[in-house]
C-alpha positions in Angstrom: -15.2 5.7 18.6 -18.6 5.1 17.0 -19.0 2.0 19.2 -18.6 4.1 22.3 -21.1 6.7 21.1 -23.5 3.8 20.4 -23.0 2.2 23.9 -22.9 5.4 26.0 -25.2 7.7 24.2 -27.6 6.0 21.8 -28.5 3.0 23.9 -29.3 4.9 27.2 -31.2 7.6 25.2 -33.3 5.0 23.5 -34.1 3.3 26.8 -35.1 6.6 28.4 -37.2 7.5 25.4 -38.9 4.1 25.3 -39.8 4.5 29.0 -41.2 8.0 28.3 -43.2 6.6 25.5 -44.7 3.8 27.5 -45.4 5.7 30.7 -46.1 9.3 29.5 -47.2 8.5 25.9 -45.2 11.5 24.7 -45.3 12.3 20.9 -41.9 14.1 21.3 -40.4 10.8 22.6 -41.8 9.0 19.5 -40.2 11.5 17.2 -36.8 11.3 19.0 -37.0 7.4 18.8 -37.5 7.7 15.0 -34.5 10.0 14.8 -32.4 7.6 16.8 -33.5 4.8 14.7 -32.5 6.7 11.5 -29.1 7.4 13.1 -28.5 3.8 14.0 -29.6 2.7 10.5 -27.2 5.3 9.0 -24.3 4.2 11.1 -25.0 0.6 10.1 -25.0 1.6 6.4 -21.7 3.5 6.8 -20.2 0.4 8.5 -21.2 -1.8 5.6 -19.9 0.7 3.0 -16.6 1.0 5.0 -16.1 -2.8 5.1 -16.8 -3.1 1.3 -14.3 -0.2 0.6 -11.7 -1.9 2.9 -12.1 -5.1 1.0 -11.4 -3.5 -2.4 -8.3 -1.7 -0.9 -6.6 -4.9 -0.1 -4.2 -6.4 -2.5 -3.2 -10.0 -3.1 0.1 -11.7 -3.6 -0.3 -11.5 -7.3 -0.5 -7.7 -7.0 3.1 -7.6 -5.5 4.8 -9.2 -8.5 6.4 -6.8 -10.9 9.1 -4.1 -11.3 9.7 -1.3 -8.8 11.5 1.9 -9.3 12.5 4.8 -7.1 9.6 7.1 -6.3 11.0 10.6 -7.0 7.8 12.3 -5.8 8.6 11.7 -2.1 12.0 13.5 -2.3 12.7 15.2 -5.5 16.1 16.6 -6.7 19.4 15.4 -7.9 19.8 12.7 -5.2 16.4 11.2 -6.1 17.3 11.3 -9.8 20.6 9.6 -9.1 18.9 6.9 -7.1 16.3 6.5 -9.8 19.0 5.9 -12.4 21.0 3.5 -10.2 18.5 1.3 -8.3 15.5 -0.8 -9.1 14.1 -4.2 -8.1 11.8 -6.9 -9.4 9.7 -9.5 -7.6 9.0 -12.4 -9.9 6.1 -14.9 -9.9 8.7 -17.5 -8.8 9.0 -15.5 -5.5 12.5 -14.3 -6.5 13.8 -10.9 -5.5 16.2 -9.2 -8.0 17.8 -6.0 -6.9 19.4 -4.2 -9.8 22.3 -1.8 -9.4 22.4 0.1 -12.7 24.1 2.8 -14.6 21.0 4.4 -16.2 19.7 1.6 -18.5 22.6 -0.9 -18.0 22.4 -3.4 -15.1 25.9 -3.5 -13.5 25.1 -5.9 -10.6 22.2 -8.0 -9.5 21.6 -9.1 -5.9 19.3 -12.1 -5.7 17.1 -13.5 -3.0 13.8 -15.1 -2.2 10.5 -13.5 -1.2 8.4 -15.0 1.5 4.8 -13.8 2.0 3.6 -13.5 5.6 0.3 -14.9 6.7 -2.1 -13.1 9.0 -2.3 -9.8 7.2 -5.2 -8.3 5.2 -2.9 -7.4 2.4 0.2 -9.3 1.1 3.3 -8.5 3.2 6.8 -9.7 2.3 10.0 -10.8 4.0 13.2 -10.8 1.9 15.9 -13.5 2.2 18.8 -12.0 0.2 22.1 -13.7 -0.5 25.3 -12.1 0.9 26.8 -9.7 0.2 23.8 -7.4 0.0 23.5 -3.8 -0.9 23.0 -1.4 2.0 19.5 -0.4 0.7 18.1 -4.0 0.9 16.5 -4.9 4.2 14.7 -8.1 5.3 11.3 -6.5 6.0 10.7 -3.4 3.9 7.9 -1.2 5.2 4.7 -1.4 3.2 2.6 1.8 2.8 -0.8 1.4 1.1 -3.9 3.4 0.7 -5.4 0.8 -1.7 -3.9 -0.5 -4.9 -1.2 2.2 -5.3 1.3 1.0 -2.7 5.0 1.4 -2.2 7.8 -0.1 -0.2 10.2 1.9 2.0 13.7 0.5 2.6 15.7 2.1 5.5 19.3 2.6 4.2 22.0 3.6 6.6 23.5 5.8 3.9 20.4 7.3 2.2 17.7 7.1 4.9 14.3 6.1 3.6 14.3 4.9 0.0 10.9 4.7 -1.6 10.1 2.2 -4.3 6.8 2.0 -6.1 5.4 -0.5 -8.6 5.8 1.1 -12.0 2.6 1.2 -14.0 2.0 3.0 -17.3 -0.8 5.1 -15.8 1.4 6.3 -12.9 4.4 7.5 -14.8 3.1 7.9 -18.3 6.0 6.2 -20.1 6.3 3.6 -22.8 6.8 0.0 -21.6 10.4 -1.0 -21.0 12.0 -3.3 -23.6 14.6 -5.6 -22.4 17.6 -6.4 -24.6 20.2 -8.9 -23.5 23.9 -8.4 -24.4 25.8 -11.2 -22.8 25.5 -10.8 -19.0 24.1 -7.3 -19.1 20.5 -6.4 -19.6 19.8 -3.0 -21.3 16.5 -1.1 -20.6 15.2 1.2 -23.2 12.4 3.6 -22.8 10.8 6.2 -25.0 11.1 9.1 -22.6 13.7 11.8 -22.4 13.5 12.0 -18.6 14.6 8.4 -18.1 
């Protein structure tokens, strides 16, 4: 949009004002040329600032690694709380995808798969290759939504509709770190929060 304004408004106006300045020697044309110069300089500065801000909004492959939980802020209520207590996943640094079906803190079943990162995107995008049988929430290409570093994945479930997962950080949810305790094949999560 700014490019069209530049091409169809500023460039012709500048040419007309330069012709007026050369042939008529108008002081008003000189003032308008200065104003147009300031507008062009301002647009250039905004363009540079926008590119710098876009660069810092991108995230790398290393930013994707971690644990993800149900985002209850998108749809709150009993269903979101139930999903929060029954589903979470993890992407490891070995590019492994681990989808946990849980009963509150206890992991009942784990679906495993591999994570492949796609090339050609400004920010890291993933494709999942999950072993069969897979849970109905898991899809090969979850949709990534990002407005910078806080990003989340949306899985389209035939039973639940959109299921939102976000990377858990202490600043976001204000809880104590999770401590893993293994008891045989089950992993127990403990957290110092009554809402968990």
